[in-house]
N, C-alpha and C positions, 0 to 999 in steps of 0.2 A: 502404475500408481493412480492414473486417472480413473481407470475402471473400478478400482477399489473405492475411490472417493465417490464415484457415481452410485455404486452399490450401497455404500454407507448411507448416502442421501435417501435413496429409495426405501431401504429397510427400516430406517429410523423415522420415516414419515415426514421428512423435511420438504419444504417447497421453495422454489426460486421466486425472487421478486426483481422487478426492474427490466431493463432492456439492454441489448448489446450496444456498446458505445459506437458511434459513427466514426470517430477518429481511429486512425490506424496506429497512432502513437499517443501514449498517455501514461500518467503516473496513477496507479491504483493504490488507494489508501485502505488497508485492511484493519478493521476494528470492530468491536473490542477484541483485544488480544489477551485472553486470560488463561489459555490452555494450548497444548500442542494440537488439539483437535481443530483449532482454527485453521491450521495449515491444510488439513484434510478437506475441510468444508470449502475453503477458498480454491482448492484444486478442482473440486466438483463445480464450483461456480464458473471458473475460467473455462472448463471443458464445456459446460452447458452453453455459455455465451460465445464460444468459439474463438478464444484467444489463448496464446501460449504465454504463461507468466514467466517473467524473468525477475531476478533479484540481484543484489550486490553481495559479493563475497571477496575475501582476501585473494590476492593474485596466487598465493601458494595453493589454494584449493583447486585451481585448474591446471596445475603442473603435477608431474609424477603419475603413478599408476592409476589414480582415480580421476585424473584431469579431464579425460574425455567424457566420463560419466557426469561429472559436475557441470561441464559445459552443456551436455544434453539435458540436464535437469534445469538449466536456465540461469546458471551463475554468470554474472558479468563481473569480470575481475577488476578489483580496485587496486591500482598501483600506488602504494604509499610513497615511493621514491620518484615519482614522475615530475614533481615540481608543481603539479596541479592538485587542487583539492577534490573531494568527492563530487561536489556540485559541478565543477568544470568538466571532470571526466565523464559524468553521466550526461551532461548537456552535449558533449561531443558524441557520446554513444547514440543519443537521439538524432543528432545531425547526420550521422553515418548510417542510420538504419531506415529502411522503408516501413517496417512494422516493429514496434517495441511497446510492450505492456510491462512496465516496471512496477512490480508489486512490493510495497513497503508497509511495515507495521510501525506507525509513528510512536506507539507507546514504548517500543524498544525493549519491553520486558513483559512478563505475564502477571506482574503485580501492579496494584494501583500506584500511580505517580501523579504529582501535581501538574505536570506539563507533558505535552507531546513533544517529540523531537521535530525540529522544523526542516530537516533535510528534504522531505518529500515536497514541501512547499517551495523551497529554494531551487530545487532541481526543476520542477515544473515551470517556475517563473523564468529561470535562466534558459531553459530549452524552448519556451514558448508553446508548451503542450498542455492539454487539459488535465485536470485532476478528476479521477473517477472514484467516488467513494464506494467501498465494498463493505457490506455489513454482515456480521454474523449475529443472529439473535436466537440464542438457545432457548429462551423462555417461550417464544412463539414458533420455534422450529422453522425459521425462515433465514434465508441468506440470499444476498443478491447485490445488485449494483444500483447506485443512485444516479441522478443526472450529472453529466460531465459539465465542468466549467473551467474556463481559463482563468488562472489567478490574475487579479488586477494590480497587486502590489499593496492594496488596502487590506492588511493582514486581518484586522478585526472583522471587516465585512465578509471576507472570504471564509474565515473560520466560523462566522455565524451561519453560513450555508452548511458547513459540515456539522455544526452543533445541532442544527435543525434536522438533518438527515439521520444522525445517530441517536437522537433523543429517544430514550426508553429502551434502547437495545441492551440486552443482558448477555454477558459472556457465559461460557461453560462453567466458570467459577464465579457466581454472582458476588459482587463487591470488589472484584479484582480489576474493574474498569478504571482507566485513568481519566483524569479531568481533560476534556477536550479544549485545550488552551495552549498557545505557544508563549514562551517567555517574551518574545518580541511584542506581544500585546500589552505587557506590563511596563514597557519602556516608554518614557515620555517622548512626545514628538519634538523634533528639532525646533519647530516653530514656537513651541511653548517655552523654550529655554532662552 
């Protein structure tokens, strides 16, 4: 699959931007997510920068006849009956791994939404690992990685960094990009109440 992604990149005249993250463990945030082609492009980016992407999937995906294939493709199983939520399970996965590049699409869908899902942020914060923004820009035929940063807990300031990085990026289906904002940014501070 990686060779196919690399070939697509070369034949379509795309270029890579950014540099390989120094951290061995991080949460990569892939956006904008407007098409299934985003996955192909991000595979090429991960191959170019030399990391093996992993993502979250239902535990049932790694069982049965296709289980080994799904594990090799980078699925980290999420156990819904474990008594722990997704954030806790992924923080544990980071603690138990020497290398882990967890790639998530915070838009959660290929259509425009008013908010990103905050799981990527909560996982990075709980695990104490950096967030690495990964951008697909179909208009400029560029894809790559932005500067890594460890989330501070100041959601608005951290999201401002991501908004700056993704500014102007256009997905494969222009207009399908979601607003780069978390619901948590609209909640009043406890100090104000």
